[in-house]
N, C-alpha and C positions, 0 to 999 in steps of 0.2 A: 504493500500500500504506500510505497514511498514516492510515487509519481504524482506531481501536482502540476496541472496546466494553468496558464495565466492568459486572460484576455482583458484588456483595459483600454481606456481612451487617454491614458496618461502621456503617450508619446515617449520619446527617448532623449529629449532635450534636458528635462529636469531630473531630479533625483527620486521621483516617486516610485518607479519600478524597482530601483535598487533598494529602497527602503522596505518595500513589500518582501522582496526576496530575502533581505537580511532578517526580517521578522520571522519568516518561515524557517530559515536555517538555524536561527538561534534556538528554536524549539525542536526542530528535527534536522540535525546536521547531515543526515543521510538522505534527505529529500532530493529527488531528481526533478528539477523545475524545467518545464517545457513552455516556451513562449509561443502561444498561438498568434497573438497580434497585440501590439500596443499603440497602433496607429488608427484605431477606430475614431471616426469623426467625433469631436467632443459632444458628449451627451446623446449620441445616436444609439439608442437602445436596440432599434431594429437591425442596424448593421452588425452590432455585436452579436445579437441572437443568430443572425444568418451565418456569421463566421464560426461561431461556436458549434452550430448544428453540423457544419461541414467538416469539423475536425474531431470532435470528441469520440466518435465511434471507432477511430483508428488507434485509440489508446487501449492498454491492457485492462482487464477487469479489475475493479477496486481502486482505480485511479481517481484522484480528486480534481475537480474542475472549478477553478476560482474565476468568477466573472465579475468585474467591477467597472460598470459604467453606471454612474449613480447621481443623476441630476438632483435628487432630493436628499442627499446626504445630510445627516443631522436632524432630519424631520422625523415624524412618527412612523414612517414607512418601516415595514418589518425587515428583518435580516434573517435569511433562511438557509437551511440545509435541506437538500432533497436527496434521498436515497432511492436509487432505482435497482433493477435487477443486477446491473453490472457496474454502476458508477455512483459517485457522490458529487453533488454540485453545491457550491457555496456562493451566495450572491444576494444583492438587495432584492426585495420582492417588488420588482417593477416590470415584470414581463420578459426580462432578459433571457430566461430559461425556456420561454414558451415554445420555440421551434425545436430545441433539443428534446424536450419532454414529449413532443408528439411522436418521436421515434423511440423514446425510452421512458415509458410511463412511470410516474412516481409510485413507490411502495410506501414511503414514509416521508413526512415533511415536519421539520422542527423549526420553531421560531427561536432565534438565538437571543437569549435574555440573560444567561448566566455569566455575569461579568468576571467571574473567577478566571475565565480563560482569555480575557482581554488584556492588552498592554495597558499599563498604568503610567500616567493618566491617559485615558482614551480621548483623543481629539474629536471635536464635533465635526470636523471637516475632512478627516482622513480615516474613515472607517476601513478602507482597504488595507492600511498598514496595521491599525490598532485592534480591529475586530475580525475582519474576514481572513486576513493572513494567519493570525494565530489559530483560529478555529480550523482552517484548512490543514495547518501543520499538525495539530493534535489528532485530527481525523486520520491523517496519513500515518500516524503512529499507532492507530488501532483504537482510539477512544470511541466509545459508543456515542452515537449522535444524541441520544436522549440526555446525556450529561449537560448538553448546552442549552436546554430549554424544554418547553412543552410542545407536544405534537399539535399540529393544526391540520385542518381538513382541506383547506383550499388556498391557492395563491393567485396572484394577479395574472391575467391572461395577456398575451401580446396581440394587439389589434393590427392586422396586416391588411393592405389593400386587397379587395376581393377580385378573384378572376371571374369574369362574367361570360355566360354563353347565351346567345340569342340570335335567331334567324340565321343559323349556319355560320356564326362568327364567334370565335373565342377571343376575349379581350383581357389582357393583363397589363402589367406595367413594369418598368425598370425599377428594381428595388436595391440594386447594388452595382457599383462600377469598380472593377479591379484596377490595379496599377497600370495595366496595359491599355486601359480604356475600353475593355470589353463590357458589354451591357448585359447584366444578368437579370432575368425577369422572375416574377413570382409564379410562372407557369412551370410546374414540374413535369417530369417525363411521363409519369403514368396518366396525369391529367391530359397531356397533349396527345398521347397515343390513343387513349380512349376516345378522344374527340375525332381524330382524323382517320382512325382505322387504317385501311389501305388506299385511301383516296389521295388525289393530288391536292396540294394546297398552295396558297400564296400568303406570304408573311409581310405585313406592312408596319413600318415604323417611320414616322415623320413623312418625308417625301420619297422614301425608298421602298421598293418592292423586291422581295426575295422569293424565288420561285420554288424552292425546295429546302428540305433539311439536308445538311451535309454531315459527314463523319469527322471532318478535320478542317482546320483553318486553311490548309493549302489545297482544299478541294475547289477553290475558285482562284482566279487570277490575282496577281499582286494588287493590293489596294482596293479590292472589290469586297462588298459586304457578304457575309456568310452567316447562316443560321445553323446552330447545332445544339445538341444536348451536351452540356459541359460535364466536367469530372465530378460534379456534385449533384447531377441529375436535374438541372434546371435548363430551360430554354435560354440560350445566349445568342446575342447578336454581336458579331465582331467584324473587324476589317483585317484581311490577310496582310500582315506586315505593317499595320497602322493602328490608329486609335478610333474606334467606333464613336466614342464620345465626341472627339474633335471633328471627325469627318462628317458625322451626321448632325452635329450641333445639338445634342440632346443631353439631358441630365436625369437624375433620379426622378421618377414620376412620369416619364415619357410613356405614352401608350404603345402597346404592341398588339396587333390584331392578326389572327390567323383565320383565313377564309377558305372553306372547301370549294374547290373548283368544279 
């Protein structure tokens, strides 16, 4: 249980990430800390949830996943531990675990209230270091999660843009843009394949039309748009050798429509 993953919006310019790791290692010097991402857009809970969902399943069972994107730090929002069949998650109760828990349903949820396990004094503005990191470290050492507080029955859900289907058209939107400028939608593989079956389709985004799904970026000519199912099973729009974000002039929230021909 020594593996702890981290995902935050703290960036790498300041000392926040280093302080969190130090707090973990002080309690569990044998912890293996894996950075999923620290460049989440500040306070973007949806982006963090998307990145966490795409990564956690590749970790070994009993690993601990610490997610800290916490716009309401210091408020009355809960601090939670979630135990699933294979993993533990530690996070603010703000929806950040919503996507991961669709794949890995909760078995037990605890509201973190036992300050015996907090760093002292605990800052009102840095719960990542003073509360979440120590709790994750103790869990990685085998501490039963009921030691940290009382069981609760529900947590906050993550509200995502809906994918709509009407009149032979499936419509979603861009929910994440990676560092290559690829546009990842909220339309997942199963949803898409159930919609299109074996029929021909056209995919529309802004003023571009793509006539088919491809298997790779290089299935089209250089600097041409391509639609494919990405490595995390979402519909993605990319530019072979370029940035779809820049080439198409779109951002998060841009509509993507699929029409059966």
